[in-house]
N, C-alpha and C positions, 0 to 999 in steps of 0.2 A: 714662910720660907726660911729654912735654916741658913744661918750665915757663918757657921763655924766650920772648921776643918776637922772631919771626923775620921781620919785615917787611924785605924786601930789594930791592924794586923800586917805582918810582913807578907811579901809576895814570893811566890815560887819562881826561882830563876829559870825553871824549865819553860815557863810561859813565854819567855823571850824568844823561843825558837818555834813557836806555834802561831798559826793564824787565829784570829778571834772573830767569831760571828756576832754581830751586834746590829742595832738599828741606826739608821741615818736618814736625814731628810735629803732626798736626791732631786735635783732639778734636771729634767730630761730635755728641756728646750726653752728658748727665750719666752719669758712671761707666762710659762706654764705653771700650774699649781705644783708645789713640791709634793713628792710622794714618799711616805715612810717605807723604806725598803730594808730588808735583811741583807747586810753586806758582809764581806770578808775584809778584815784589816790585817795585812801581813805583819809578820814579826819585824822589829826594827833591825836595820842593817848597820853597817859601819857608821859610827858617829850619829846614830839616830836613837830616838826614844819613842816609846808608845805611851800615849796618855789616855787616862780615863777622864773624859771631860765631865765637869761638874756643872758649871754654868757657862752660858754664852750670852751674847746680846746681838742686836741688829744694828749694822752701820750702813750709811748711805752707799758706800762702795759695794756692799753685798747686793743692794738693789740694782745698781748699775750692771753688775755681772749677771744678775738674774735676767735683766733685759737684753743681755748679750753685748754689752758695751764695756770697754771699747773693742774687746775681742771676745768671740763666742767660743767657749769650750763646753761641750755637753757630751754625756751627762756629767754633772759636777756636784760635789758636796761643798756648799757654801759655808760662810761663817769664818770671820777672822778675828773676832773678839771672843775672849773666853778665858777660863781658868780650869786647871785640871791637876790630877795626880799622876806622877810618873808610875806607870804600871809595869814597864819592863824597859831594859836598856840594851842597846846593841854594842857590838865590839868597839872598844876604844873610848867609851864614854866615861869621863871622870868628873865632869862639872856638876852632875846631879846623880842622885841614886833613887832606887825604887822607893816610893812613898813620899817623895818630895812634892810640895805644892809649887806649881809653876804656871807661868803665863807664856803661851806661844805668841810669837811676834812675827810680823812680816818683814822686819828689818833686823839685821844682825849687827854685832859689834866685836871685831877681832882684837881691837886695842893695839894693833901692830902696823896696819897699813898706813900709807901716807895721809889718807883722809882722817882716819881715827886719831892719828897723832897730831894733826894740824890744829885741833881745837876750833876749827871753823865750820865743821859739818858733821852730821850724824850718818851720812851715806857711806857705809863701809864698802870698800872695794873688794874685799874678800868674801863678804856675805851680803850681797845686795838683795833687793827685793826681786823675787822671781815672779814673772807675770805670764809664764807659758803654761800654767796649769799642772805642772808636774814637780816632782822632787828635784833637788839640785842635780841629780844624776840622770835626769830626763825620763824617769820611770814613775809609776804610781804605786801606792801601797794599798789602794782600795779597789775592790772589785764587786760587782753585783751580777750574779748568775754568770760568772766568767767574763763579763765585760768590764774593761778598764774604766774607772771613774777618775775624773780630773779633780785636782785640789784647787782651792783658791789660795794664791801665794803658796806658803808652805804650812798652812794652818788647817782649814776644814774643820771648824769647831762644832758644826751642827751634826755631829756624829757622836755616838756614845764612846767610841774610841777613835783615835787618830794617831798617825805617825808623823813626827816632826824631826828635822835635823836639829841636833842638840845646840847648834850655834844660833838657832832661832827660838831658844827657850831660856827664860829667866826664872831662877828660883826666887820665891818670895816668902816673906814672913807669914806663917800660918795664922797669926793673930788677926790678919785683915779680914773683914767681912767678905765672903766669897762673891756676892753680887757686885760689890765695889771693885774687886779685883778684875772682874770681867769688864766693867765700864772703863777702867783706866788702861786696858790693853790696847786701845786705839783712840776712839773719838775724844773723850774728855781730856786725856793726856796731850793730844795734839794741840788743843786750844790752850790748855793750862801751860804746857811746856813752852809754847811759842812766846808767851809774855816774858819769860826769863831766859830762855835759850836763844831765841831769835831776836826779839825786839829789845830785850833788856830794859823794860819800862822803868822810868825813874819816878820817884815820889813827886806828886803834883802834876803828872802828865795827864793829857787829855786823850781819850781813846774812842774809836768808833768800831762797832762789831756788826758785820753784815751777816745775818743769819743766826738765829737763836736756838739752834738744835744743840745736841750734846757737845759739839766742838765749840760753838759760839759761847755757850754758857761756861765752858772751861776757860775761855778767854776772859770772860767777865770775872770769874773767881780769881784768876791769876792777876788780872789788872788791879782788882780791889786789894788783894794781899800785898801787892807791890806799891800801893799808895796812890793810885791814880785818883785825880780829883774829880774828873768827869768821865763817865762811861756811857756812851750813847749806843743803844741797841737799835738795830734796823731789821724789821721782819714784817712780812705781809700778814702774818697771823696775829691778830689783836690779843689773843689769849696769852701770847708769849710775854706780854708787857708785865703782868704781875709776877710771872715766873722769873723774868729777868731781874726784877727788883729784889726778889728773895736772895738772889746770888750776888747782888751788888750793883746792878745797873742804876744809873741816876736819871737817864732821859731815854725816851723811846720815839722812834719814827716809824710810822706805817706808810710805806711808799704809795703814792697815788692820791693821798689826801690833799696835797697841795699842788699848785701849778708849777712849783719849783722842782728842780732835780734834787735827788737825795744829797748830793754833795753841797748844793746851795743851802739846803736846810741845815746841814751840819755846820757850815760856815756861819750861818746866822746864830747858831747856838754857841759859837766860839768867838764872838765879836768880830766876825768877818775873816778870821785868820785860818781856820781849819784845825784839825786835831793833830797831835804829835804822832799818833800811831793809829793805823786802821788795819783791820783784819777781815779778809774776805773768806768766809767759811762755806759758801754755797756752791761754788763752781759755775754759777750763772754768768756767762761770758760778759754781758754789759756791766755787771756789777763790779768787775775788777777795775775798770776805768773809773767808775763812780767812787770806789774806795780810794783810788789814787788821787783823784781830784779833790777828795774831802780832806786831804792832809795839808799841812802848812807848807807853803813854798820855801825852798831852801833847806828844809830839815825834816819834812814829813816822811815817814816810813810806812809802807804798806806791805803786809805779809799776806801772801795768797797761798792757801792750801786746800781750797774747795775743789772737789773732783766733780766735773760736770760732763754732760753728754757731748758737748762741742769741744774740740781740741784747740780751737783758735779763738782769741779774744782781741777785739779792737782796743788799742791803747793810744792815748793822746801823747804825741811827742812833745807838745808844748808843756804838758804837765811834767814830763820827765826832765826836760832841759831847764825847767824852773827849779831844779835842785831837789826834786822829790826822788825817793828810792822805792823801787818795786822789787820785792824779794820773794822767790818761791820757796816753799818749805815742805818737807816730808816729815810727818809725825811730829811737827812742831819743834824739830831740832832735838827731840829726845833720843838719848842713847840708852837702850834697854838695860845693859849691865851697870852702867854708871849712874843713871838717873832714876830708874824705877825704885830703888831703895828709899830715896828721898820722898817720892810721892806716896809710897806704901806707908812710910812712917807718919806722914801727915794724915793719912786715913786712920791709922791706928790711934793717933793722938786726937782725932776728931777736929783737926784743923780744917780738913776737907769733909764737909757734910754732903755725902753723895746720895743719901736716901731720897732727897727731893728730885734727883734726876730720874729715878725709876718711876715711871707713870703706869706701867703695866707689867705683869708677869705671866708667862705661859709655860706649859710643858713642851718638850720637844715635839711630841706628836701633834701639837696644836700650832705648829710653825706657820701655817698659812693664815691663822688668825692674827699672828704678829704683823703680817703684811697689811692686813685690813686695819689693824689698830693704828698703824703709822699714818693712815689717811685722816685720822681724827685730829681736830685742832688742838686737843689737850695732850696729845701724845708727845713725850720727849724721848725716853729710851724704853725699849722692851727687853726685859731680862728673860732668858730661857733657861729653865732647869733641865739639863740634858740627862742626867742620871738621878733617879729618885733616891738611890742609896749613895750617900756621900762618903762612905768608908772605902778603904782600899779593897 
């Protein structure tokens, strides 16, 4: 699989006024097999860009939307992790130009609203996450045989071409390996970013990570780089133990092996105190409280960013009033425009070795195979080559 950026020719500005016919993986109903369809992708409108997608990947959130959770919009083009080239630009676009390598994101950053200026959150008030399945102006840019297709957030990366509002696009250094760029567009960055943007882990800290998928392994990498002395991984999948160690995990717990709860096991590993920081990456409701209970009374901090099928989780008030903190997080606190350059630079400098995250690679037309691969115990991240030609 090629990992370079092969843009070698300029694009005709006339293309920005015409619809493009291309292939996309379309989901027609909850838990139905995706179908490769020939679709029309409209020209970009005001403040929009049309991207030629190069690589994408599969995130847990895509699987939830495929199941129709929490809201069902069909037919839909899924995929919100990916990297592509700007094929054409709409009116008023100045942040990027045709031929730029970019990452589409589900969260924006205006750098002007109260939230952006506060330094306390990455949830932009002007460019929030859109969950209604349409563009910010409540319309679609994708159609199949005249029927409107829904977008996932503002991305829809499982299509050869897609239209994105420019405020949800970040230009990146073309030296980064393209599959790596796709991985950092959501899952890995969520976990990695949370260690320094949300928790601000100090050297010598103890950490517990619930769920060792792409997000959880991102937490492990971030915790290791920030000098954590003990990193405890928790996962039902025994094969994640060795993979976790590769990324920096020091200890492993497989739930159910002991009569003790997970939080009790973690406290035993930390001389009865509990960890300084815990990260709940699964969205499994009962684990949020286990993560909270596993932290030290008076100072323990739990970061929760797992997306699950249930919207309510039981929490122990005793754990909270004992001085522990439970904090929710979107995208690990990462601000795309501000923070992506740092992560990209670490990839280019090989401070972040993301090749070990990629367990499988498929072509776009084999997207259903990706869903099956995710059921395998050795599967971490599936990278999808969307366009065989990586040039503009």
